[in-house]
mmCIF file of the N, C-alpha and C atoms, coordinates in Angstrom:
data_MODEL
# 
_entry.id   MODEL 
# 
loop_
_atom_site.group_PDB 
_atom_site.id 
_atom_site.type_symbol 
_atom_site.label_atom_id 
_atom_site.label_alt_id 
_atom_site.label_comp_id 
_atom_site.label_asym_id 
_atom_site.label_entity_id 
_atom_site.label_seq_id 
_atom_site.pdbx_PDB_ins_code 
_atom_site.Cartn_x 
_atom_site.Cartn_y 
_atom_site.Cartn_z 
_atom_site.occupancy 
_atom_site.B_iso_or_equiv 
_atom_site.pdbx_formal_charge 
_atom_site.auth_seq_id 
_atom_site.auth_comp_id 
_atom_site.auth_asym_id 
_atom_site.auth_atom_id 
_atom_site.pdbx_PDB_model_num 
ATOM 1   N N  . MET A 1 1  ? 145.822 127.445 148.727 1.00 0.00 ? 1  MET A N  1 
ATOM 2   C CA . MET A 1 1  ? 147.248 126.819 148.411 1.00 0.00 ? 1  MET A CA 1 
ATOM 3   C C  . MET A 1 1  ? 147.148 125.643 147.791 1.00 0.00 ? 1  MET A C  1 
ATOM 4   N N  . SER A 1 2  ? 147.991 125.516 146.857 1.00 0.00 ? 2  SER A N  1 
ATOM 5   C CA . SER A 1 2  ? 148.165 124.054 146.015 1.00 0.00 ? 2  SER A CA 1 
ATOM 6   C C  . SER A 1 2  ? 149.086 123.480 146.922 1.00 0.00 ? 2  SER A C  1 
ATOM 7   N N  . SER A 1 3  ? 148.832 121.976 146.417 1.00 0.00 ? 3  SER A N  1 
ATOM 8   C CA . SER A 1 3  ? 149.514 121.013 147.114 1.00 0.00 ? 3  SER A CA 1 
ATOM 9   C C  . SER A 1 3  ? 151.045 120.838 146.356 1.00 0.00 ? 3  SER A C  1 
ATOM 10  N N  . PRO A 1 4  ? 152.201 120.615 147.007 1.00 0.00 ? 4  PRO A N  1 
ATOM 11  C CA . PRO A 1 4  ? 153.198 120.453 146.322 1.00 0.00 ? 4  PRO A CA 1 
ATOM 12  C C  . PRO A 1 4  ? 153.134 119.262 145.302 1.00 0.00 ? 4  PRO A C  1 
ATOM 13  N N  . VAL A 1 5  ? 153.897 119.279 144.103 1.00 0.00 ? 5  VAL A N  1 
ATOM 14  C CA . VAL A 1 5  ? 154.413 118.328 143.340 1.00 0.00 ? 5  VAL A CA 1 
ATOM 15  C C  . VAL A 1 5  ? 155.226 117.003 143.836 1.00 0.00 ? 5  VAL A C  1 
ATOM 16  N N  . THR A 1 6  ? 154.416 115.944 143.403 1.00 0.00 ? 6  THR A N  1 
ATOM 17  C CA . THR A 1 6  ? 155.310 114.910 144.024 1.00 0.00 ? 6  THR A CA 1 
ATOM 18  C C  . THR A 1 6  ? 156.191 114.412 142.627 1.00 0.00 ? 6  THR A C  1 
ATOM 19  N N  . LEU A 1 7  ? 156.753 113.558 142.929 1.00 0.00 ? 7  LEU A N  1 
ATOM 20  C CA . LEU A 1 7  ? 157.995 112.984 141.881 1.00 0.00 ? 7  LEU A CA 1 
ATOM 21  C C  . LEU A 1 7  ? 156.947 111.991 141.018 1.00 0.00 ? 7  LEU A C  1 
ATOM 22  N N  . ALA A 1 8  ? 155.929 111.232 141.406 1.00 0.00 ? 8  ALA A N  1 
ATOM 23  C CA . ALA A 1 8  ? 155.226 110.584 140.773 1.00 0.00 ? 8  ALA A CA 1 
ATOM 24  C C  . ALA A 1 8  ? 154.379 111.283 139.851 1.00 0.00 ? 8  ALA A C  1 
ATOM 25  N N  . THR A 1 9  ? 153.711 112.329 140.431 1.00 0.00 ? 9  THR A N  1 
ATOM 26  C CA . THR A 1 9  ? 152.852 113.204 139.767 1.00 0.00 ? 9  THR A CA 1 
ATOM 27  C C  . THR A 1 9  ? 153.901 113.834 138.226 1.00 0.00 ? 9  THR A C  1 
ATOM 28  N N  . ALA A 1 10 ? 155.270 114.249 138.569 1.00 0.00 ? 10 ALA A N  1 
ATOM 29  C CA . ALA A 1 10 ? 155.795 114.576 137.660 1.00 0.00 ? 10 ALA A CA 1 
ATOM 30  C C  . ALA A 1 10 ? 156.249 113.819 136.690 1.00 0.00 ? 10 ALA A C  1 
ATOM 31  N N  . LEU A 1 11 ? 156.453 112.792 136.917 1.00 0.00 ? 11 LEU A N  1 
ATOM 32  C CA . LEU A 1 11 ? 157.113 111.769 135.946 1.00 0.00 ? 11 LEU A CA 1 
ATOM 33  C C  . LEU A 1 11 ? 155.656 111.262 135.065 1.00 0.00 ? 11 LEU A C  1 
ATOM 34  N N  . THR A 1 12 ? 154.542 111.295 135.879 1.00 0.00 ? 12 THR A N  1 
ATOM 35  C CA . THR A 1 12 ? 153.497 110.930 135.021 1.00 0.00 ? 12 THR A CA 1 
ATOM 36  C C  . THR A 1 12 ? 153.077 111.745 134.149 1.00 0.00 ? 12 THR A C  1 
ATOM 37  N N  . ASP A 1 13 ? 153.513 113.200 134.505 1.00 0.00 ? 13 ASP A N  1 
ATOM 38  C CA . ASP A 1 13 ? 152.913 114.335 133.230 1.00 0.00 ? 13 ASP A CA 1 
ATOM 39  C C  . ASP A 1 13 ? 154.270 114.268 132.358 1.00 0.00 ? 13 ASP A C  1 
ATOM 40  N N  . ILE A 1 14 ? 155.487 113.970 132.588 1.00 0.00 ? 14 ILE A N  1 
ATOM 41  C CA . ILE A 1 14 ? 156.581 113.901 131.487 1.00 0.00 ? 14 ILE A CA 1 
ATOM 42  C C  . ILE A 1 14 ? 155.921 112.753 130.655 1.00 0.00 ? 14 ILE A C  1 
ATOM 43  N N  . LEU A 1 15 ? 155.865 111.352 131.021 1.00 0.00 ? 15 LEU A N  1 
ATOM 44  C CA . LEU A 1 15 ? 155.610 110.740 129.983 1.00 0.00 ? 15 LEU A CA 1 
ATOM 45  C C  . LEU A 1 15 ? 154.270 110.422 129.243 1.00 0.00 ? 15 LEU A C  1 
ATOM 46  N N  . ASN A 1 16 ? 153.473 111.311 129.921 1.00 0.00 ? 16 ASN A N  1 
ATOM 47  C CA . ASN A 1 16 ? 152.039 111.770 129.139 1.00 0.00 ? 16 ASN A CA 1 
ATOM 48  C C  . ASN A 1 16 ? 152.515 112.605 127.964 1.00 0.00 ? 16 ASN A C  1 
ATOM 49  N N  . GLY A 1 17 ? 153.416 113.535 128.449 1.00 0.00 ? 17 GLY A N  1 
ATOM 50  C CA . GLY A 1 17 ? 153.774 114.342 127.346 1.00 0.00 ? 17 GLY A CA 1 
ATOM 51  C C  . GLY A 1 17 ? 154.568 113.584 126.049 1.00 0.00 ? 17 GLY A C  1 
ATOM 52  N N  . ILE A 1 18 ? 155.553 112.953 126.401 1.00 0.00 ? 18 ILE A N  1 
ATOM 53  C CA . ILE A 1 18 ? 156.169 112.246 125.623 1.00 0.00 ? 18 ILE A CA 1 
ATOM 54  C C  . ILE A 1 18 ? 155.366 111.359 124.682 1.00 0.00 ? 18 ILE A C  1 
ATOM 55  N N  . SER A 1 19 ? 154.442 110.798 125.124 1.00 0.00 ? 19 SER A N  1 
ATOM 56  C CA . SER A 1 19 ? 153.324 109.968 124.766 1.00 0.00 ? 19 SER A CA 1 
ATOM 57  C C  . SER A 1 19 ? 152.478 110.802 123.769 1.00 0.00 ? 19 SER A C  1 
ATOM 58  N N  . THR A 1 20 ? 152.162 112.017 123.989 1.00 0.00 ? 20 THR A N  1 
ATOM 59  C CA . THR A 1 20 ? 151.450 112.909 123.300 1.00 0.00 ? 20 THR A CA 1 
ATOM 60  C C  . THR A 1 20 ? 152.125 113.122 121.912 1.00 0.00 ? 20 THR A C  1 
ATOM 61  N N  . VAL A 1 21 ? 153.443 113.504 122.158 1.00 0.00 ? 21 VAL A N  1 
ATOM 62  C CA . VAL A 1 21 ? 154.464 113.723 121.005 1.00 0.00 ? 21 VAL A CA 1 
ATOM 63  C C  . VAL A 1 21 ? 154.388 112.559 120.013 1.00 0.00 ? 21 VAL A C  1 
ATOM 64  N N  . ILE A 1 22 ? 154.867 111.318 120.532 1.00 0.00 ? 22 ILE A N  1 
ATOM 65  C CA . ILE A 1 22 ? 154.823 110.209 119.810 1.00 0.00 ? 22 ILE A CA 1 
ATOM 66  C C  . ILE A 1 22 ? 153.576 109.880 118.955 1.00 0.00 ? 22 ILE A C  1 
ATOM 67  N N  . ASP A 1 23 ? 152.499 110.010 119.352 1.00 0.00 ? 23 ASP A N  1 
ATOM 68  C CA . ASP A 1 23 ? 151.028 110.131 118.816 1.00 0.00 ? 23 ASP A CA 1 
ATOM 69  C C  . ASP A 1 23 ? 151.070 110.667 117.950 1.00 0.00 ? 23 ASP A C  1 
ATOM 70  N N  . SER A 1 24 ? 151.582 112.230 118.313 1.00 0.00 ? 24 SER A N  1 
ATOM 71  C CA . SER A 1 24 ? 151.494 113.010 117.110 1.00 0.00 ? 24 SER A CA 1 
ATOM 72  C C  . SER A 1 24 ? 152.209 112.771 115.854 1.00 0.00 ? 24 SER A C  1 
ATOM 73  N N  . VAL A 1 25 ? 153.483 112.452 115.837 1.00 0.00 ? 25 VAL A N  1 
ATOM 74  C CA . VAL A 1 25 ? 154.402 111.917 115.199 1.00 0.00 ? 25 VAL A CA 1 
ATOM 75  C C  . VAL A 1 25 ? 153.653 111.034 114.228 1.00 0.00 ? 25 VAL A C  1 
ATOM 76  N N  . ALA A 1 26 ? 153.412 109.909 114.994 1.00 0.00 ? 26 ALA A N  1 
ATOM 77  C CA . ALA A 1 26 ? 152.822 108.520 114.393 1.00 0.00 ? 26 ALA A CA 1 
ATOM 78  C C  . ALA A 1 26 ? 151.683 108.876 113.456 1.00 0.00 ? 26 ALA A C  1 
ATOM 79  N N  . GLN A 1 27 ? 150.655 109.899 113.839 1.00 0.00 ? 27 GLN A N  1 
ATOM 80  C CA . GLN A 1 27 ? 149.759 110.154 113.004 1.00 0.00 ? 27 GLN A CA 1 
ATOM 81  C C  . GLN A 1 27 ? 150.011 111.140 111.890 1.00 0.00 ? 27 GLN A C  1 
ATOM 82  N N  . ALA A 1 28 ? 150.906 111.934 111.990 1.00 0.00 ? 28 ALA A N  1 
ATOM 83  C CA . ALA A 1 28 ? 151.412 112.638 110.933 1.00 0.00 ? 28 ALA A CA 1 
ATOM 84  C C  . ALA A 1 28 ? 151.994 111.751 109.834 1.00 0.00 ? 28 ALA A C  1 
ATOM 85  N N  . ILE A 1 29 ? 152.962 110.750 110.299 1.00 0.00 ? 29 ILE A N  1 
ATOM 86  C CA . ILE A 1 29 ? 153.398 109.711 109.268 1.00 0.00 ? 29 ILE A CA 1 
ATOM 87  C C  . ILE A 1 29 ? 152.352 108.878 108.942 1.00 0.00 ? 29 ILE A C  1 
ATOM 88  N N  . ALA A 1 30 ? 151.387 108.498 109.417 1.00 0.00 ? 30 ALA A N  1 
ATOM 89  C CA . ALA A 1 30 ? 150.178 107.542 108.927 1.00 0.00 ? 30 ALA A CA 1 
ATOM 90  C C  . ALA A 1 30 ? 149.307 108.562 107.845 1.00 0.00 ? 30 ALA A C  1 
ATOM 91  N N  . ALA A 1 31 ? 149.523 109.747 107.933 1.00 0.00 ? 31 ALA A N  1 
ATOM 92  C CA . ALA A 1 31 ? 148.645 110.621 107.056 1.00 0.00 ? 31 ALA A CA 1 
ATOM 93  C C  . ALA A 1 31 ? 149.272 110.761 105.788 1.00 0.00 ? 31 ALA A C  1 
ATOM 94  N N  . ASN A 1 32 ? 150.742 110.793 106.138 1.00 0.00 ? 32 ASN A N  1 
ATOM 95  C CA . ASN A 1 32 ? 151.699 111.091 104.813 1.00 0.00 ? 32 ASN A CA 1 
ATOM 96  C C  . ASN A 1 32 ? 152.229 109.690 104.322 1.00 0.00 ? 32 ASN A C  1 
ATOM 97  N N  . ALA A 1 33 ? 151.791 108.741 104.597 1.00 0.00 ? 33 ALA A N  1 
ATOM 98  C CA . ALA A 1 33 ? 152.482 107.527 104.356 1.00 0.00 ? 33 ALA A CA 1 
ATOM 99  C C  . ALA A 1 33 ? 152.792 107.223 103.150 1.00 0.00 ? 33 ALA A C  1 
ATOM 100 N N  . SER A 1 34 ? 151.721 107.586 101.973 1.00 0.00 ? 34 SER A N  1 
ATOM 101 C CA . SER A 1 34 ? 151.823 107.518 100.424 1.00 0.00 ? 34 SER A CA 1 
ATOM 102 C C  . SER A 1 34 ? 153.155 108.311 100.039 1.00 0.00 ? 34 SER A C  1 
ATOM 103 N N  . VAL A 1 35 ? 153.152 109.671 100.768 1.00 0.00 ? 35 VAL A N  1 
ATOM 104 C CA . VAL A 1 35 ? 153.951 110.514 100.033 1.00 0.00 ? 35 VAL A CA 1 
ATOM 105 C C  . VAL A 1 35 ? 155.449 110.140 100.747 1.00 0.00 ? 35 VAL A C  1 
ATOM 106 N N  . ILE A 1 36 ? 155.624 109.556 101.566 1.00 0.00 ? 36 ILE A N  1 
ATOM 107 C CA . ILE A 1 36 ? 156.866 109.175 102.195 1.00 0.00 ? 36 ILE A CA 1 
ATOM 108 C C  . ILE A 1 36 ? 157.409 107.874 101.548 1.00 0.00 ? 36 ILE A C  1 
ATOM 109 N N  . GLY A 1 37 ? 156.629 107.388 101.044 1.00 0.00 ? 37 GLY A N  1 
ATOM 110 C CA . GLY A 1 37 ? 156.862 106.040 100.476 1.00 0.00 ? 37 GLY A CA 1 
ATOM 111 C C  . GLY A 1 37 ? 157.314 106.230 98.780  1.00 0.00 ? 37 GLY A C  1 
ATOM 112 N N  . GLU A 1 38 ? 156.722 107.247 98.386  1.00 0.00 ? 38 GLU A N  1 
ATOM 113 C CA . GLU A 1 38 ? 157.143 107.784 96.993  1.00 0.00 ? 38 GLU A CA 1 
ATOM 114 C C  . GLU A 1 38 ? 158.254 108.413 97.118  1.00 0.00 ? 38 GLU A C  1 
ATOM 115 N N  . LEU A 1 39 ? 158.398 109.074 97.828  1.00 0.00 ? 39 LEU A N  1 
ATOM 116 C CA . LEU A 1 39 ? 159.872 110.003 98.008  1.00 0.00 ? 39 LEU A CA 1 
ATOM 117 C C  . LEU A 1 39 ? 160.913 108.981 98.347  1.00 0.00 ? 39 LEU A C  1 
ATOM 118 N N  . LEU A 1 40 ? 160.904 107.843 99.085  1.00 0.00 ? 40 LEU A N  1 
ATOM 119 C CA . LEU A 1 40 ? 161.609 106.782 99.261  1.00 0.00 ? 40 LEU A CA 1 
ATOM 120 C C  . LEU A 1 40 ? 162.112 105.868 97.714  1.00 0.00 ? 40 LEU A C  1 
ATOM 121 N N  . VAL A 1 41 ? 161.028 105.857 97.055  1.00 0.00 ? 41 VAL A N  1 
ATOM 122 C CA . VAL A 1 41 ? 161.352 105.039 95.892  1.00 0.00 ? 41 VAL A CA 1 
ATOM 123 C C  . VAL A 1 41 ? 161.936 105.904 94.837  1.00 0.00 ? 41 VAL A C  1 
ATOM 124 N N  . LEU A 1 42 ? 161.465 107.213 94.868  1.00 0.00 ? 42 LEU A N  1 
ATOM 125 C CA . LEU A 1 42 ? 162.139 108.231 93.896  1.00 0.00 ? 42 LEU A CA 1 
ATOM 126 C C  . LEU A 1 42 ? 163.605 108.386 94.436  1.00 0.00 ? 42 LEU A C  1 
ATOM 127 N N  . GLY A 1 43 ? 163.973 108.368 95.433  1.00 0.00 ? 43 GLY A N  1 
ATOM 128 C CA . GLY A 1 43 ? 165.213 108.740 95.741  1.00 0.00 ? 43 GLY A CA 1 
ATOM 129 C C  . GLY A 1 43 ? 166.278 107.624 95.460  1.00 0.00 ? 43 GLY A C  1 
ATOM 130 N N  . ALA A 1 44 ? 165.693 106.215 95.648  1.00 0.00 ? 44 ALA A N  1 
ATOM 131 C CA . ALA A 1 44 ? 166.267 105.045 95.346  1.00 0.00 ? 44 ALA A CA 1 
ATOM 132 C C  . ALA A 1 44 ? 166.645 105.015 93.768  1.00 0.00 ? 44 ALA A C  1 
ATOM 133 N N  . LEU A 1 45 ? 165.497 105.440 93.057  1.00 0.00 ? 45 LEU A N  1 
ATOM 134 C CA . LEU A 1 45 ? 165.664 105.250 91.628  1.00 0.00 ? 45 LEU A CA 1 
ATOM 135 C C  . LEU A 1 45 ? 166.822 106.576 90.979  1.00 0.00 ? 45 LEU A C  1 
ATOM 136 N N  . ALA A 1 46 ? 166.730 107.660 91.776  1.00 0.00 ? 46 ALA A N  1 
ATOM 137 C CA . ALA A 1 46 ? 167.635 108.751 91.607  1.00 0.00 ? 46 ALA A CA 1 
ATOM 138 C C  . ALA A 1 46 ? 169.128 108.363 91.761  1.00 0.00 ? 46 ALA A C  1 
ATOM 139 N N  . ILE A 1 47 ? 169.327 107.339 92.817  1.00 0.00 ? 47 ILE A N  1 
ATOM 140 C CA . ILE A 1 47 ? 170.721 107.037 93.262  1.00 0.00 ? 47 ILE A CA 1 
ATOM 141 C C  . ILE A 1 47 ? 170.998 105.996 92.217  1.00 0.00 ? 47 ILE A C  1 
ATOM 142 N N  . ALA A 1 48 ? 170.209 105.268 91.800  1.00 0.00 ? 48 ALA A N  1 
ATOM 143 C CA . ALA A 1 48 ? 170.266 103.963 90.752  1.00 0.00 ? 48 ALA A CA 1 
ATOM 144 C C  . ALA A 1 48 ? 170.894 105.012 89.510  1.00 0.00 ? 48 ALA A C  1 
ATOM 145 N N  . VAL A 1 49 ? 169.996 105.865 88.990  1.00 0.00 ? 49 VAL A N  1 
ATOM 146 C CA . VAL A 1 49 ? 170.547 106.286 87.737  1.00 0.00 ? 49 VAL A CA 1 
ATOM 147 C C  . VAL A 1 49 ? 171.752 107.088 87.731  1.00 0.00 ? 49 VAL A C  1 
ATOM 148 N N  . VAL A 1 50 ? 172.115 107.583 88.798  1.00 0.00 ? 50 VAL A N  1 
ATOM 149 C CA . VAL A 1 50 ? 173.360 108.467 89.200  1.00 0.00 ? 50 VAL A CA 1 
ATOM 150 C C  . VAL A 1 50 ? 174.308 107.346 88.914  1.00 0.00 ? 50 VAL A C  1 
ATOM 151 N N  . THR A 1 51 ? 174.397 106.075 89.649  1.00 0.00 ? 51 THR A N  1 
ATOM 152 C CA . THR A 1 51 ? 175.230 105.132 89.422  1.00 0.00 ? 51 THR A CA 1 
ATOM 153 C C  . THR A 1 51 ? 175.348 104.599 88.332  1.00 0.00 ? 51 THR A C  1 
ATOM 154 N N  . VAL A 1 52 ? 174.815 104.321 87.595  1.00 0.00 ? 52 VAL A N  1 
ATOM 155 C CA . VAL A 1 52 ? 174.518 103.736 86.253  1.00 0.00 ? 52 VAL A CA 1 
ATOM 156 C C  . VAL A 1 52 ? 175.170 104.682 85.429  1.00 0.00 ? 52 VAL A C  1 
ATOM 157 N N  . GLY A 1 53 ? 174.600 106.093 85.208  1.00 0.00 ? 53 GLY A N  1 
ATOM 158 C CA . GLY A 1 53 ? 174.962 107.040 84.720  1.00 0.00 ? 53 GLY A CA 1 
ATOM 159 C C  . GLY A 1 53 ? 176.288 107.415 85.036  1.00 0.00 ? 53 GLY A C  1 
ATOM 160 N N  . ARG A 1 54 ? 176.912 107.380 85.707  1.00 0.00 ? 54 ARG A N  1 
ATOM 161 C CA . ARG A 1 54 ? 178.448 107.715 86.232  1.00 0.00 ? 54 ARG A CA 1 
ATOM 162 C C  . ARG A 1 54 ? 179.202 106.447 85.419  1.00 0.00 ? 54 ARG A C  1 
ATOM 163 N N  . ARG A 1 55 ? 178.770 105.276 85.742  1.00 0.00 ? 55 ARG A N  1 
ATOM 164 C CA . ARG A 1 55 ? 179.567 104.282 84.809  1.00 0.00 ? 55 ARG A CA 1 
ATOM 165 C C  . ARG A 1 55 ? 179.552 104.584 83.287  1.00 0.00 ? 55 ARG A C  1 
ATOM 166 N N  . VAL A 1 56 ? 178.500 104.784 82.787  1.00 0.00 ? 56 VAL A N  1 
ATOM 167 C CA . VAL A 1 56 ? 178.554 104.677 81.622  1.00 0.00 ? 56 VAL A CA 1 
ATOM 168 C C  . VAL A 1 56 ? 179.285 105.825 80.967  1.00 0.00 ? 56 VAL A C  1 
ATOM 169 N N  . PHE A 1 57 ? 179.050 107.037 81.520  1.00 0.00 ? 57 PHE A N  1 
ATOM 170 C CA . PHE A 1 57 ? 179.562 108.030 81.012  1.00 0.00 ? 57 PHE A CA 1 
ATOM 171 C C  . PHE A 1 57 ? 181.359 107.882 81.482  1.00 0.00 ? 57 PHE A C  1 
ATOM 172 N N  . SER A 1 58 ? 181.520 107.361 82.256  1.00 0.00 ? 58 SER A N  1 
ATOM 173 C CA . SER A 1 58 ? 183.176 107.257 82.704  1.00 0.00 ? 58 SER A CA 1 
ATOM 174 C C  . SER A 1 58 ? 183.404 106.170 81.611  1.00 0.00 ? 58 SER A C  1 
ATOM 175 N N  . SER A 1 59 ? 182.713 105.287 80.996  1.00 0.00 ? 59 SER A N  1 
ATOM 176 C CA . SER A 1 59 ? 183.100 104.461 79.950  1.00 0.00 ? 59 SER A CA 1 
ATOM 177 C C  . SER A 1 59 ? 183.339 105.226 78.571  1.00 0.00 ? 59 SER A C  1 
ATOM 178 N N  . VAL A 1 60 ? 182.100 106.029 78.563  1.00 0.00 ? 60 VAL A N  1 
ATOM 179 C CA . VAL A 1 60 ? 182.164 106.484 77.056  1.00 0.00 ? 60 VAL A CA 1 
ATOM 180 C C  . VAL A 1 60 ? 183.642 107.668 76.940  1.00 0.00 ? 60 VAL A C  1 
ATOM 181 N N  . GLY A 1 61 ? 183.556 108.151 78.084  1.00 0.00 ? 61 GLY A N  1 
ATOM 182 C CA . GLY A 1 61 ? 184.616 108.897 78.214  1.00 0.00 ? 61 GLY A CA 1 
ATOM 183 C C  . GLY A 1 61 ? 186.127 108.508 77.921  1.00 0.00 ? 61 GLY A C  1 
ATOM 184 N N  . ARG A 1 62 ? 186.149 107.408 78.370  1.00 0.00 ? 62 ARG A N  1 
ATOM 185 C CA . ARG A 1 62 ? 187.689 106.569 78.262  1.00 0.00 ? 62 ARG A CA 1 
ATOM 186 C C  . ARG A 1 62 ? 187.887 105.906 76.814  1.00 0.00 ? 62 ARG A C  1 
ATOM 187 N N  . PHE A 1 63 ? 186.591 105.856 76.192  1.00 0.00 ? 63 PHE A N  1 
ATOM 188 C CA . PHE A 1 63 ? 186.287 105.225 74.789  1.00 0.00 ? 63 PHE A CA 1 
ATOM 189 C C  . PHE A 1 63 ? 186.961 106.350 73.910  1.00 0.00 ? 63 PHE A C  1 
ATOM 190 N N  . PHE A 1 64 ? 186.384 107.711 74.083  1.00 0.00 ? 64 PHE A N  1 
ATOM 191 C CA . PHE A 1 64 ? 186.874 108.826 73.269  1.00 0.00 ? 64 PHE A CA 1 
ATOM 192 C C  . PHE A 1 64 ? 188.081 109.268 73.742  1.00 0.00 ? 64 PHE A C  1 
ATOM 193 N N  . THR A 1 65 ? 188.685 109.163 74.591  1.00 0.00 ? 65 THR A N  1 
ATOM 194 C CA . THR A 1 65 ? 190.184 109.543 75.212  1.00 0.00 ? 65 THR A CA 1 
ATOM 195 C C  . THR A 1 65 ? 191.106 108.573 74.382  1.00 0.00 ? 65 THR A C  1 
ATOM 196 N N  . GLY A 1 66 ? 190.878 107.019 74.303  1.00 0.00 ? 66 GLY A N  1 
ATOM 197 C CA . GLY A 1 66 ? 191.563 106.138 73.603  1.00 0.00 ? 66 GLY A CA 1 
ATOM 198 C C  . GLY A 1 66 ? 191.422 106.515 72.189  1.00 0.00 ? 66 GLY A C  1 
ATOM 199 N N  . LEU A 1 67 ? 190.158 106.539 71.618  1.00 0.00 ? 67 LEU A N  1 
ATOM 200 C CA . LEU A 1 67 ? 189.970 107.207 70.245  1.00 0.00 ? 67 LEU A CA 1 
ATOM 201 C C  . LEU A 1 67 ? 190.848 108.193 69.876  1.00 0.00 ? 67 LEU A C  1 
ATOM 202 N N  . LEU A 1 68 ? 190.770 109.459 70.540  1.00 0.00 ? 68 LEU A N  1 
ATOM 203 C CA . LEU A 1 68 ? 191.330 110.357 70.098  1.00 0.00 ? 68 LEU A CA 1 
ATOM 204 C C  . LEU A 1 68 ? 192.403 110.751 70.640  1.00 0.00 ? 68 LEU A C  1 
ATOM 205 N N  . GLY A 1 69 ? 192.981 110.001 71.439  1.00 0.00 ? 69 GLY A N  1 
ATOM 206 C CA . GLY A 1 69 ? 194.246 110.013 72.138  1.00 0.00 ? 69 GLY A CA 1 
ATOM 207 C C  . GLY A 1 69 ? 195.590 110.299 71.288  1.00 0.00 ? 69 GLY A C  1 
ATOM 208 N N  . GLY A 1 70 ? 195.381 109.209 70.030  1.00 0.00 ? 70 GLY A N  1 
ATOM 209 C CA . GLY A 1 70 ? 196.451 109.292 69.212  1.00 0.00 ? 70 GLY A CA 1 
ATOM 210 C C  . GLY A 1 70 ? 196.813 110.536 68.207  1.00 0.00 ? 70 GLY A C  1 
ATOM 211 N N  . LEU A 1 71 ? 195.785 111.424 68.594  1.00 0.00 ? 71 LEU A N  1 
ATOM 212 C CA . LEU A 1 71 ? 195.729 112.542 67.280  1.00 0.00 ? 71 LEU A CA 1 
ATOM 213 C C  . LEU A 1 71 ? 196.674 113.545 67.817  1.00 0.00 ? 71 LEU A C  1 
# 
């Protein structure tokens, strides 16, 4: 016969499981840190290009609208 599970044993097992999951996630992040950093930088650059491009094309569009609006 097996002994009954106590609250302390159950909580210890749960905390050990959570600790294992967190450790696995941290190892995966550490192993892929360069890729994650590269994606963050490329994402920031893409957002900057879209923002600047939107302003530039908006200004160019208004220029040609004003230029051709009198036709």
